[in-house]
VEXDREN-2710 file (C-alpha; in Angstrom, 1 decimal):
% VEXDREN-2710
k/r/px/py/pz
1/MET/27.0/-16.2/-11.1
2/PHE/26.5/-18.4/-14.1
3/PRO/28.8/-18.8/-17.1
4/LEU/27.2/-17.6/-20.3
5/SER/27.4/-19.6/-23.5
6/GLU/28.2/-16.6/-25.7
7/CYS/30.1/-13.4/-25.0
8/LEU/28.7/-10.1/-26.1
9/ILE/32.1/-8.3/-26.6
10/ASP/34.6/-8.7/-29.4
11/VAL/37.2/-10.8/-27.5
12/THR/39.9/-10.3/-30.2
13/GLN/40.4/-6.8/-29.0
14/TRP/40.6/-7.6/-25.3
15/GLY/42.0/-11.1/-25.2
16/PRO/40.4/-14.3/-23.9
17/PHE/38.1/-14.0/-20.9
18/ARG/34.9/-15.5/-19.5
19/CYS/31.5/-13.8/-19.2
20/TYR/29.2/-14.4/-16.3
21/SER/25.6/-13.5/-15.5
22/ASP/24.0/-13.2/-12.0
23/SER/20.4/-13.4/-11.0
24/SER/20.0/-9.7/-11.7
25/GLY/20.4/-10.1/-15.4
26/LEU/23.7/-8.3/-15.6
27/THR/26.6/-9.7/-17.5
28/TYR/30.1/-9.4/-16.0
29/SER/33.7/-10.0/-16.9
30/SER/36.3/-9.2/-14.3
31/GLY/33.9/-7.0/-12.5
32/VAL/33.0/-4.9/-15.6
33/VAL/29.3/-4.7/-16.7
34/LEU/29.1/-5.7/-20.3
35/GLN/25.4/-5.7/-21.0
36/CYS/22.2/-4.9/-19.0
37/ASP/19.0/-5.5/-20.8
38/SER/16.8/-6.6/-17.9
39/THR/13.8/-4.7/-16.5
40/VAL/13.8/-4.0/-12.8
41/GLY/10.6/-3.3/-10.8
42/ILE/9.1/-3.4/-7.4
43/ASN/5.8/-5.2/-6.9
44/GLU/3.3/-3.1/-5.1
45/VAL/2.1/-4.6/-1.9
46/ILE/-1.4/-3.5/-0.8
47/GLN/-2.1/-4.4/2.9
48/ASN/-4.9/-2.1/3.9
49/LYS/-6.7/0.4/1.7
50/LYS/-5.4/3.7/3.2
51/GLU/-6.0/6.8/1.3
52/ILE/-4.6/10.2/2.2
53/THR/-5.5/13.0/-0.3
54/ILE/-4.7/16.7/-0.4
55/SER/-6.9/18.8/-2.7
56/PRO/-6.5/20.9/-4.5
57/ASN/-2.9/20.0/-5.2
58/PRO/-1.2/22.3/-6.1
59/PHE/-2.8/25.0/-3.9
60/SER/-2.2/28.7/-3.3
61/THR/-3.8/29.6/0.0
62/GLN/-5.3/26.4/1.6
63/ALA/-6.0/22.8/0.9
64/THR/-8.0/20.0/2.5
65/LEU/-6.4/16.8/3.8
66/THR/-8.7/13.9/3.7
67/ILE/-8.0/10.5/5.4
68/GLN/-9.8/7.3/4.6
69/GLY/-9.2/3.7/5.7
70/ILE/-7.2/4.6/8.9
71/LYS/-8.6/3.9/12.4
72/ASN/-9.7/7.1/14.1
73/GLU/-8.7/5.9/17.6
74/ASN/-5.2/7.2/17.6
75/TYR/-4.2/10.9/17.4
76/LYS/-2.5/11.8/14.2
77/THR/0.0/14.5/13.2
78/LEU/0.8/15.8/9.8
79/SER/4.4/16.9/9.3
80/VAL/5.4/19.0/6.2
81/TYR/9.0/19.0/4.9
82/ASN/10.7/21.2/2.4
83/LEU/13.1/19.7/-0.3
84/LEU/16.0/19.9/2.1
85/GLY/14.2/17.6/4.6
86/GLN/13.5/20.4/7.1
87/GLU/10.2/20.3/8.9
88/VAL/8.4/23.5/8.0
89/GLN/4.9/22.7/9.5
90/ASN/3.6/20.3/12.1
91/ILE/-0.2/20.1/12.2
92/PHE/-2.1/18.3/14.9
93/VAL/-4.9/16.2/13.2
94/GLY/-6.2/14.4/16.2
95/THR/-8.9/11.9/15.3
96/ALA/-10.4/14.0/12.5
97/THR/-10.7/12.5/9.0
98/SER/-10.5/15.9/7.3
99/ILE/-8.6/19.1/8.1
100/THR/-7.7/22.4/6.4
101/ILE/-4.0/23.0/5.6
102/HIS/-3.2/26.7/5.5
103/ARG/-0.3/28.0/3.4
104/ASN/0.8/30.4/6.1
105/ASN/4.3/31.6/5.1
106/LEU/5.3/28.6/2.9
107/PRO/7.1/29.8/-0.2
108/SER/6.0/28.4/-3.6
109/GLY/7.4/25.0/-4.3
110/MET/7.2/21.3/-3.7
111/TYR/6.8/19.8/-0.2
112/PHE/6.6/16.3/1.3
113/TYR/4.2/15.3/4.0
114/LYS/4.1/12.5/6.5
115/LEU/1.1/11.4/8.5
116/THR/2.0/9.7/11.8
117/ASP/0.0/8.5/14.8
118/ASP/0.7/9.1/18.5
119/ASN/3.0/6.0/18.5
120/LYS/5.1/7.5/15.7
121/THR/3.9/4.9/13.2
122/VAL/3.9/6.3/9.6
123/LEU/0.4/6.1/8.2
124/GLY/1.1/7.7/4.9
125/MET/3.4/10.0/2.9
126/GLY/3.1/12.0/-0.2
127/LYS/4.0/15.3/-1.9
128/MET/2.2/18.6/-2.4
129/MET/2.8/21.7/-4.3
130/VAL/2.3/25.3/-3.2
131/GLU/1.7/27.8/-6.0
END
């Protein structure tokens, strides 16, 4: 933490104290955050161009999962989860680059999907909507 040259609070009301700033851009005094005017972000790291699309999204009866940029040697599985994190569908994709996802008995709502290979390596994740 680094001492600041000026304090951003009226010290006459609270008495004398020192202000500090750490590398996050937050200003502290005795563990209390006084000011935060920094922008926080995560740089996007692109390793390999992997693209998993579901279209149409949202869908009502069926959608098409398309996989690009992923080696076809390994068998793949698509797991679909509801908002509670419960797995509601598990679809064997195999080495295909495109499959049809059927709604079956899924109620309308938002779902998350995860594509994994036979080594349980996550190849991609996303969300889909059922109307």
